[in-house]
Structures are given as structure tokens and as C-alpha cells.
N, C-alpha and C positions, 0 to 999 in steps of 0.2 A: 871831300865832300861831310856837304851840311848837313843836317835834320834839317826840319822845318823850322828849327827856332836859332837857326842856324848854330848853332852845337856843332862844335868839328868830330866829325867821326874817322877820318882817315885821313892824313896825309900824302896824296897820290905820285907827287911830286915836288923837289925846293930844288932850283936851280939856279946856274947863273950863265946866261947870254947874251952874242952881242948881235945886235939889230942894225944895220944900216940905215940908210933915206934910204927911203920908199920901196925899203927893203918885205917882203911878205916872207911870211917864216910859216909854217905847217907842222907841228907838234903831236906825235900819236902813244896815247899813256894806256896804257890797261892795267885796271881794276878790278881782282878777286871780289864779287860780293863776302865771301868765306860764312862768316854765324850771322853779319849784319841781319841785325829785323827788319822781314820783311815791312816795308811802307816806302809815305813819298820822300821822295832825300831833292839836293839839287847838287852839281858841282859848278862849284865856284873854283877863278881864276884872274891872281893877279899879278901886274906888273911893277916893281919897283924899282926908283932910278931914283935915286943920293936922299932916298930915305919916304922917299912919297909914293904913291901910290900913281902909276901914268895910264893906268886902264885897267878896268876891270868888265868880267861876263860871268854871267849860271846857267845852266839850265837845268829842267829839271828833269827828272828820270824819276821810277818809279822799282822799287825792290816786292817783287811776287812771291809769296808766302808758297812753302814745302808745305803739305798739311800731310802726316806724314803717319800715321796711330796700330801701332798695333797690340793685339791683346787673347786672353789666354783663359780657357771657364774648366776647373774639373770640379769633381768631385769628392769628398773625403774618403768615398768603398764607394767601388762598384756594387757593390748590391746591396737592398734595404729588406727590410720586413715590413707589412704593419704597423699604424701609428710612431714611425722612427721619425725621425727628423733628420732631410737631409742638407749635410751646408753647402753652399757652393762659395766657387773661390775664384775669383775675377781681376784679373792682371791688365794693368793698359797700361804701353809703355808711349812715350814723345818720343818721334822719332826723326821730327823736322827740327833741321837746326835754327832755325831762324824765322820761326811764328810760334806763339804763347797763344795758348787753347785756353777758353775764359769759356764758363759752365757749357760744357759738353752735357751732353746725358749716355745716360748706361739704363739699361734696358737689356731684364733677364725675363725668357718665355718658358718655360718649361710641355712637351706636349707630349702623347703616347703614341703609341705606333701607328695612329691609324691622320696623327696629324695637328691629333685636332687637341686645340691653345688649351692647357688644365691652370696655371699660373702665368701672369705678369708682377716687375716690379721695377721699377723705374727707379734711378739717383742721377744727382749732379756731382759731378768733376768741377771747381769754379773756377782751378784755375791747372794748368797743365802746362810747365814752362819746356822745351829741349830738353832731349832726353829725359826726364823726369815721367818717375815710375811711382804711378798708386794702387791699390787697391781696396774690394772689396767683398766685404762677405752682407752674405743671400740664405737667410734659410725655408724647410719649404716640410710640409709631413706627409708621410706617406701616404697617411689617413688609412681609407678602406679602398683606397683605387687595388684596382686590377693587380695581377701577377705579368712579367712581361716590362719589352722594354723600352723606358722612355727618353727621351733627347733636351738638353738646357742648353740654349742657345745664348751667347750674350753679344748686344749689340753696339758698337757707339757709335752715338749722334753728335754734329753737330747746327743748331736746330733740325730742317730737316733729313742733314743729306747724313749717311749711313760712309760712315770712316773706317771701321773695321767691326769683322764676324770671327763668334769663334763659336766654335760646337764640344759637346760630351755624350757620354750614353752611359748610363745605369740600370739595371733590373733591382726589382720589386717582386721579392720571391713571395710565394701563398702559403698562405698562412698553414696549407697542411703539410707542408714541408715545413716549415719552420714552427708551427705552433704560438704564432704573434699574436698576438690579438683573442686570444682564448681567456678565461678569468675563472673565478668559479672561488665555491665558497663550502666550507663542512661543517657544523656544529654533530653535537653528540648530544644524546640528552635519554635517560634522565645523567644527572654529573652531581655527585658521583651515584654510581650504578654496585647494587651487591652482586657479590658473587655467583651466577646462576640463573638472574636477572640477561630478558633481552635489551642491548642496545640499539637507539635508534639513530645511525647514520645520513642527515641530510644532510644535503648538494646541489649545486646548484651551478650550473658551466656556462658563460657570459659568448659569445660569438661576434668577436670586435672587431672580428679578419677582414678581411679582404673576398673573401670564397665563399660558397657553402660544400658543409663539410660533409661526406655518405659515408658510413660506418666507422665514424672517431669513437673507439677504445675508451670506455670511462674505468678506472680502477681508485678501489682506496683499499691499502692498506693499513692493518695496526701491524702495531710494531711496538715493541717494550724499546723506549725509548735509551736506559741504563746495556740491553749487552745490543739490541740495535737489527735481534731477530723479529723479524720477519711473523707474527701467531695469526695472523688470519689475509683472506684478499677476496676481495668482492669487483664481481667484474659484466661491468653491461657494453653494450653498444645501439650508440644512435644515428639520427641524421640531426645536425647541424645546421639551420641553416644562418644565412648575416646578420646581423641583428638580433638573433634571434638569443631567451636561455631558456633552458633545461634545467629542469628538477627531478628529483627522485630521494628516495631514501633506501636502504639497505640494512635489516638486524641482524646484528650481531650476536653471537649468543656465547655467554662469559664463564663459561662454563670452565674454558680451558684456560681464563685468562687467569695469571696471578695477583692478587692483590696489591697494589701501587697503582701509578700512573703511565694507563699509555695514553700512543699518541696516532691516530687517524691521518692519514693521506689522499689527500683526493691529485690524481693523476688522470692525463689524457694523453693518446699520442694516436698516429696511423701508421699506417705502411711507408709513408714515405720519410716520417720524423729519421732520424740519430736515433733517437730514441722518449724514451715518455716524459712530457716533461709536467712539474712540480705546478699543480695552480694552489694548492691552502692547505692547509693541515691543523688542527685541535685535540689539543687535550682533552682524557677523561678520567677518575680517579675512581679503580676501584675496589669498592672494599667485602670484605670476607661476607661475605650472604650466608643465605638459607636452602640449598636442597626439599622440593616440596613434592611429597607425590601422594597421591590419591586412588583409592583404585579397591574394588573388591575382592578381596585378599583369595588365599585357596584354603581353607584355616578348617583343621581338626583339633573336634569339640570332640573324647571317648569320654564314653560312661563304665566306668568296670566296676563290674561286681566283683570279689574276690564268694567267691560260693564255696567256700570252705569248713572243716568242721566248726573253726574259731573264729565267735564275733571282728576279731583283728586278732592280725600276729603272736601266739604267746600267752591266751584268750580263750579259754573253750570256751562255747556260749553254754552258758545255763550254770555253767562251774565253775566259771573264775580258775581255770589254771587249761595249762596242754599237759601234754606229754613230752618230758625233758630231751629227749629226741625232736620235736617237735612235726616225725614224719606226715608226710601231705598238706601240711601248712605251707601258704605263698608266703617268701619271701619279700617283703612287703618294701625294704629298703633296696634292694633289684632292680623288683620290678618297676621303682618310680624311679629308677635312674634309664632304665629304658623308655619308659614314655615322656621323661623327659628334653630328649634327644626326636623322639616321634612323632609328636603330636604338638599342635599349636595348647591345648587345655586342656586338663582333664579331673578326674574326678574321681574317688577311691570307693565304696559302698559296699560294708561288709553283712547288712542285712536286710535282706530280699524287700520288708517293705520300704526302704527308705529308694532303692534299686525301681521299684514297683512305683513310689511317689516322684520320682525323675522324670520314669518311659518319657511323659509328656511335654517333658519340658525340651522348645523347641531349639536353643543352646546347646544340643549335645547332636552332632550329623553321626557317630560312629558309637555302638557297644562292641566292650570285648567280655566276658562272663567267663571266667577260668573257675571249671568245676564246677560238680555237680548234686553239691552236700543238701542243697534244697531245692525244690520245684518251685515255679510262681503258678500262682490263681487261675486260669483260664480264661479271663478279663483280658488279662496283662501280658500272657503268653497271644491270645490274639495281637494286642496293641503294639507286642514286638513285631512278630508278624506283618503285620499290614504297614509298619514304618520300613521294616526291608520294601517293600512289597513296591513303596512308593518311594525310594531310594539313600535309603538309610545305611548304613555296613553294618556285616553281627561277623563275631568274630569271636568262637564256642573253643573251650578247652573239656571233652566230655558231656558242658550238656544238651540237651535235647529236649524236642516238645514233643512230647511222645501221642502221635497218630494212630491211628489204623489204615492199612490201608494194605488190600486181601488176609486179613486175619493180623498181618504183623504189624510193629511199633513203624509208623511210618513218621519221618520229618520230613515237608515239603522244601521247608527253606531253606535245608544241606543239602537237597535229594540226596539222601541217605536213607538205609535200614537200619533199623535198629533190633543184632541177633544176639547181644548178652554181650558177656564180657569175656577175657580173653585170661588163661591164667596164667601166674607169678606176677609177680614183680619189676619186674626191668623186660625191656623189653628193647632189642633192637632193630631201627629204622632205619630201608632203605629212603635215601630222598632222591628226586626227580628232576631235572632241571625244567622250572617250571616259575610263573611270576612271583611263587612266594620263598623256591628254593633255589638252592645248585644239589647239587645232585654231591652226594658223601653219603652219611651213615651219620645219627643221632639214637645216642641212651639214653634209653628213656626209665624214669623211678613211675613208680606209683600204678596205679591200673588200666590199664585200656580194655576199650571198647570195640567190639568186634560187630562188625558195619558192614551193609552192600552197597551200594553206588549206583544210583540210577544213569541212566545211557546222557550225554551232557556232560555232566559233570567233566574237571580235571582231578586226578587223581596227583597229588606230586611226593607222595611218599609210600612202603607198606611198612605191615608191620611185621615179624615172621617172628619166631619162638626158637630155629636155631640158625646158624649163621653161616652154618652149610648148605640151611636148604636155599636147590634151584630154582627160582623161576620160573614159572612157566608163558608161553609165548603171548599169552591173553591175559594179559593183569584185569579184564573189567570182570571174570568171573568170579560169582557174589564171594567166595572160600577153597580157593585151593589149596589144592595137599601135594606138597612134596618131601622126600622121603622119609612123612608118617605125620610130616606136620603139618600148620597152617599160617596161610596169610592172610592177609587181611590188608583195607586200606585203610592205609595212619593218618591222612589231609585232604582234605573234599572241597575244592574251590567248586561253588555252584548263581549262577544269576539266578537272583526270584526276583520280577516284575521288574522295574529297571533298578533295584540295587542288589547287592552281593554277598555271599556267606562264606567264610571258612570252619571247614569243618576241621576240630584236633582232635582223636579218636587215641588220646594220649592223656596223661594230666602233666600240660604246663608247669601249677605250681610245685609239683612236687620234684621235677623234673632243673626249674632252676636253682641250678647254683651255682660256685663263682666257677669251676672247669667248663663246667656249661653254658655260661654266658655268654660268649661271641658268640654261639649257635641260634641259641634263645632270641638274643638282643636281634639280629639279622631277620627269625624266624615270625618274630611279633612287629615288628618296624617290616617291616615285608608283605606281614598279609593284612598291616591300617591300611598301606600306601594302594592293595589289590580292593579291599570294600570300597576304599573313599570314595565320595564319587563328587568331582569341585563343585561351587555354586558356574551353572550356565548363567551370563548376566543377561545372552540371547531368550533368554527361556523362564524371567523370573516369573511365579503366579503367585494370587495373592495367597493371604497368610501364610507367606515365608519366613525364614528366620534370618538373614543378610545380612551378613561383615562387609562392614565398612573400616579401610585400615586408611589412619592420615597419618606417614614416612615425613619424619624432619629430621634435616642432619647440618648440623654447622660445619661451614665451610672457610673456617678457620677465628670464629670470635666466638664471644658470647650473646646472650638473647635472654629477652624478661617477654618472653609472647603472651599473649595472649591470641586465643582461637575462637571465631568463632563460627559457628554450627547451626544454619539456618535449616530447614527440615518443612515439606508443604504439611499443611493438615489433615489428618487422614495417619501419618503415619505417623508409628508410635519409638521413639526409642531408649534401646539397652544397653547399659555402661557395664559391660561384665566384671570388671575390676570392684564396683560397690556391690554388686550384686542388683539393683533400682535400675527403674525405667526412668526417663530421666524428664520430668517434666518440666521445664522451664524450654521456651524460643524464643530467641537464639536463644543455643546453650553456649556458657560460656566454658573454656577451660585458659586454664592460665600455668605455663612451666618455667620454669630455666632449662636453659640451654647451653651447656657449658662445650668453647672451645672443643672440635672435631666431636661430636658427641647427635649422635643420633636417637632423638626419643620416638613412641609408635603411640596412638591412640587408636587403640581398636574399641567399637562401640559396633552393636548390631539396631536393622529394624524391625522388623515385624512390618510385611504387605499388608496394605489394606483393600480391606473388601472388593473396589472399584477397580476393576479395570484401568489404563492413564501409563501416561512418560510422570515422573515425579525428578523432583530437582533438586539435589543436596548441594549448597552454597559453601566449601569452608570461607575466611575472609580474615589473614590469615594478618599480625601488624605487633610489632613490640614498641617496651616505653625503653622513653629515654627521659630522664629525672622528672618521671611523673607525667610523661607528654605520652600519649596515642600517637603511630605510627604507620599507618597506613602500605602493605610489603604484596602483600599477592594476595590475590581470589583464585581459586579453583572449584570447578562445575561437575559435578557429577549426578550423570541425568539415568536414573533407574526404568526402566520401560517394562510393566507389571501385566499380564496380561489374562 
């Protein structure tokens, strides 16, 4: 067998035989093409005798090609998420025994469930010999194609003839299941933030996935990175369409956060996700800050008149001395110990002129008179009465404004008639449960007034001269008789106009001793509490003295603070520490705040003659290396009617 270039391809037979004269002989041979390449060949034979070719002959033959290709296409996974790369592996093998493929074409096609062609890529195989295997890789991104099943098809072509086709399927999962395609950002401001101030957590979330998402759950976690403890959680639900971005923010209070670094984590999830997906995170620093409040406080400022026979304890008025045992004198040290616990501020005066001079001071919210040694002039008695009627509180031990009603001494402020004095220098008082007393017995020293209480008053105790005397059922009888002894109201509570008054018909000053200190401390404190009327910010009127308190507490650091108080024209501010009216506007206060220390700025404003809403603004800042840094502003609006 020869090729067309007379190259020997195969020797079919070579044998010796004899051929007689005029003999015709036919020989048949079989030859298998085996793996001989397809193409044009010739069968050639010749006869040799004595070394010389005596005859030859040939005939052409053609070996037809056996074209056989196998192929396989696979993907690297069976399911993908949005915006993920699919790796397509193509394997092509020649199963032909006698044909060399040249310039084969490969075609990769991706179609969706509806048969719509989404992607096509062609390749070339320059040569493929019998039995040879070749591999190709193709890459395709799922992008935002919708979830569902997809088919990849591999075709192998020679010119336009398809030699082999193979297919594989894969799935694209939805963003609502995988979370893929969801991206986010989160930022925290200010950074650093002072403890106690709000931190704004601003987020953005983008859906670059393959489906619209309804009711996407957003969550921001505030985490201590050292302990991994979740300090706070913020949540929201949004509908997020494909190729859209949603933004928003959460306001986080830092009051419960310890100084240090905090981590803010943005997460998203749906009901079909296996768990929340973390989209972004950021850190911010919490520094020890300042807790600041501004309010109209309940302030009790008490004007105390010690109306005993001495100008001050230990010095008898006009003589320069007191009796050796100081009987009937108020122990100022014990009294001040009670007042320091019971009121915001107080002033003790001994001279009636000082008391009369201070009556007009708007600073005092309530009055306490101990003793009846000196009376006050009629004009000042009327001024005191008017102050109680308009809302001030009055507490008296023995002191009365004597008036007349039906020919008897009468005091309308206390709601009692004065009937004289009870005999004796010691008195047993039966206390009754009331706003100022608890049931019990009080042994009182000094003189005691015999009084009669009006209807509508509250009697909190009764004086009896004999402990064995039994009380009658009606305790409001003018003067009760039992076993030949008298009983008279000891403590009377009365409401007078807008104010309240408590009258003690015994001598608190003479009774105030170490052994009775606890009882009298409770009695005085409870009496002050009962008569005191807090400022009603909903019912402010003109020419009213209103307290304003700014409280500043360090949450762990030292601060050099500067407070600037700005107030409207028409208001007047008074500083009780200096006892001066404030002339500056704005009014500047500087103070040092040590770690965990609390400082209070208390001032008073005198409301103007004109009704309206008046705004008080406090700007608080701190100094660092001589530079002022703004911290916070507080606004207090007061309506004057």
C-alpha cells in the first residue's frame, strides 16, 4: 500500500510462486485499514524474475475518515449566588482512529429556564489527533440574573457540522436566601464622643442582588470589642428594591457605655436566611463626659425668727447676759442641724427688725417663728398674712397674730382662737397620725398656749396636764374636761388662701434638747414639707422669684468648664451665693469639675411684668490648653401668665 507520494504504508504480501506459459492466476488478499489515516492511497503490485521487474500494476483507493468526538461540560458548583463567577469546564476527546481534526470550533451557551440565550462564547481547537483529549475553561458571572435553574450547553463543530453536544445545569439562588449582593456602610459621629452625649450611627445599604427584598431586617449592634458584650441594639425593617440604596440613622445614648472603644456592626437578614449577614462595621471612642440637667427645682428657703428673750443664744437682749441654765432659749446648734437636712437654704434672725426687713425678700419660700417674746408691727403682720394667703408657708411655735372675732383673740392664718396659757412648765402631748406627726407621746417643756381650733383645720396633737386623763370622743370641743383636767389642741394644720400654716401651741425652742432631738427633727421637717408649696412651672406669674438649677456631673474625667447663661431682656437674675443681682448678659460662670464630682449652679430669676414665653439658654463648654470646646446647649422655656 502506497500513499500518493509512493511511500510504503503497508506491505500486504510478499511471496514466491510459479506461473506457467499462458497461465492466468488470480490471487485474493485482505488488508485492514486499521489505524491508517483516512485519505487517498493506491494498491501497488509488481512481479520480479531474476531481479528484474517483469510486470507492475496499481489501482487507487480511498480510506474514509471515521469522525467521532465525545464531549462533556460541567460547572464547578451546583448552585451560585448573585454576582458570583461560574467556572465552566469543557472536555473534548477524539474517538476517531484515522482522522486528525483541525480547527474545530467550540461553542458555550447559557440559557435560562425559558430557553432564552443569555451568554455565548466560542473557542477553537487547532488540532485534535486520534484519542487526544483537550480541556477548555469558560467563566460567566451570575450578576443580577434572577434566581432559578440555568443550562450550559457545549457544542463541538467542524465548519458548520455539529460533531458533539453536551449539557449541564446549575441553580442561581435568590438574594433573600443568600444575602449576596447586599452591601452596606456605617459611620459614627461624633468621634470621639463624650459619655452621656448621643452618638449618631448613619448607615447605607445597597441591593445589588438578583431580586427585590421585602421586609429586610436591619440591625446595628453596639459591642464592647474587649468583652464582645452587646451593649445596645437598634432595629428597623425596610423594603429594598434591586439596584437601590436605603439610608438612615440610629441615635445611641452613650450614658451606659464605659469609656473606651466601641464597635458598631451593621447586619441584615430575612426570614429565609440561615443567619444575619454582617455588611459593615466601624469603631468610635467614648470619652468620660458630663451629665447636665437644667430645671426649675423644688427649693425651700426658710426665714427663721428665733423670737425668744435673747438676741442670740447666750446673750440676753439689752443686758448682755442670760440666765445660767438658759431656760427657754433656743439651742441654735441643734436647730441648724435640723435645718441643714430639711431645707435648701435658711437665714436665722433674732431681732424682729431683721425679720420685718427680710419679709419683703422674694428669696424666702417659707417662714418659721419660734417663740412669742416680741410682737411685730401691724403693717408687717398684715404683710406676713398676705404672703401666706398668696402661697407661702408659715410655721409657728407659740407666736400668734392676735385679732378679734366675737370678742376673742383670733388668728385666721392658723385658724385658731387664743384662750390664754395652760398651767405648768411641762406638758404631755398626745400625737396623732397626720401629715406632720406619727402617733406617740411628746414631752414638751416651757409654756403652752390654750387654743381652740376652727372647723376645717387638722389637729395633729393634744396637750393634757394629766397623763391619766381620758380623751372624749369629740376632739374638736373647745376645751375638754376629763377627770377634772383640761385638754387643748397642741398642733393645728390650716390652709389659708393658697398657703398653709402649722401652729404649735407649745414651746419648740424650750423642748429642743438632745433627748427630744429625733422627735422634734421629724416634727419640724414634716411641718416644713407640709407648708411648702413647690414652684408650679405651669402657673408662673409676673414678679415671681423662680429658682433655676444647672447640675453638672463628671462621668470620669476632670473638666475646666465654662457656662454661658443667656436670658431675655426683661428677666432679672439673682445669685444667692454672692447675694447680688447679675448684671451681665450672657452671664459667664467658670468652674473646675473633678472626676465623678457634681457641681450645682443655682440662681433665681424675677419674672417680668409682661406675660410671655421666656427662653433661658445654657451653653456648656470646656477648656483644653486654653482653647474653648463646645459641649452642649440646654434650653429652658418658661411661660409667664
